Steps between C-alpha positions, in 0.01 A plus 500: 500500500798583278839550668602870513833648396644853510677581174759775459346686204690757294247496217763379255485190288662269757268584790194511273575160355577369848159622621319321216698178549427505873131551432496212252672283761219564748646782712299796627744777408538823699747748352740732679695771322809639677532871424869568457484836330528347152173652386338161431231507769227654282576250221480214750162624620371521145637157412348338808164662436500378136580148621238507773755458777493661843809720554654666800781756454760515776746789526840328509709812436625558852589137554666483155713807580608363840550136410623516140577846357718629784696172536537485117651849498731423794627177345550656157697795647716248690616360166287182510229375263167467681207270410202729574227268364626215718484726808161635398342153476622420851446833678211661312302304241439163665498652849222742406307233310508277810387790720211573262406130488510477881270802525252326263533164680653340191777241516647513149676772298596494133730690264578499128860382546631250244578226752317204649364445851404153622442381854674802651808459277615734222631361171661656195283606212594431137843642419380771258320697772583338831461742794556263790823689574287797600340294774816371667461722810132438578418317821391137524168623641443713190605217269243275673223750414608578145319398183679563168262439208753592228759245616494275193474783245720748316414856406390440137264223622355730762438772241330240277283390790409860585403558138292185503328621819424828321714705741623836370817450706614248237641797302625702797881541504692327774535701822838637604729272696540742791178688579666796670750555214265492197761617250764251625755776560634415847760777496249776415262369774781524760593847375139618540515387862795735558769262627697419187879529520676740262778433253795283600796307374507205263783271612679247280802300621541740789503812288238768436398474133198721489200642685156354553181703547396318821579156637125427530496473118710180508446137605746216549579313180377788280674558171242683293534872505867498604629538147877470489569707810821314563592456133341155486184303581458513877255401772394646835668275758452710816306801619649696792227724640725627782731661248249529213729292273400254231762233437539352152670177399553273201259252663712361780328478833154474344470125534443348844462143616361583847250749644342547839152639564359685792242309706364210299125470429403133499189362333584153627653373827866604471724205409800415719842541348580565136253387232482521116256739340438728203549875556378811322677822591310745279167512325604304192446151365839371602526252785841408642586163662619578852548372851333688784559492874308668783750713698493509881397870499190424291655604170539281197833400344491415132775326302455485123604202298659746252571871539206734448527842339433801726277363780451845651438605857138604547368247246289209612624145479226238457562130563317209337483131557399382154195714409422598859597838647650422842678815626615852424724767641659837415868474396741683724 
């Protein structure tokens, strides 16, 4: 009897190619589509039917609102920079896949993330498309169940495979990064929810130099869209939600050599004392040499070997030992 696996299935090229690769590797694939309100459920049904795959659609909208959308809005309005996909993988996507697998009596779950899973450990994918950062808050129990068939591949190779398999998804455009903000306009999404702040002051060197249209339209380190509000090239160095002020600077204060996370999420047994690692503080290719230390309150203290530009509160910090993902946390 073939081993069974529950695959998170959007119907896009990644999940379709993952399904085929799992089947070729000997897995009996059962698909689950999480309905988030993106309008992709009917396409997922059609794709699964064409591929001859069983599919269950689970309504994830209420959990997504409670666990991701509302916290995203609150953090953004507090002047921080949230990582919604990191939270979603922990609180919604993998949690619901595990619940579905448990209901079917199936041990393993799978996704189309570009990362590798071996013996309960998560490893970086190839640099061009690595998504291991997005998994830094999942639990060790989830990691032990996870199968990642796209781990050694990059997007163009997956599209080529899909085309070779005769899958129509090979030509389907990539899905949006954040499923509940399909146009990528965070500010407009917050405004539609009715809690956006109004206009306020732009502050430069302690003086008001202009007016912004809402502090929710700015993020730390931003320079695009500011023009020459202070008569020169400037950056957002602070957001003050309590006074609805956006503080600009010439770049000072943007670089930090230390950050602290909220409660650390460990994918290994926590080391004792300070240890060397590689850190990623946003979803990008850049890894920073650092030293990490578990704090007595369960947080994680991170000291960079060289200052890092704009590691923002609300973002996730992911730690690696070589290629292996070992921990994650949300920056305070």
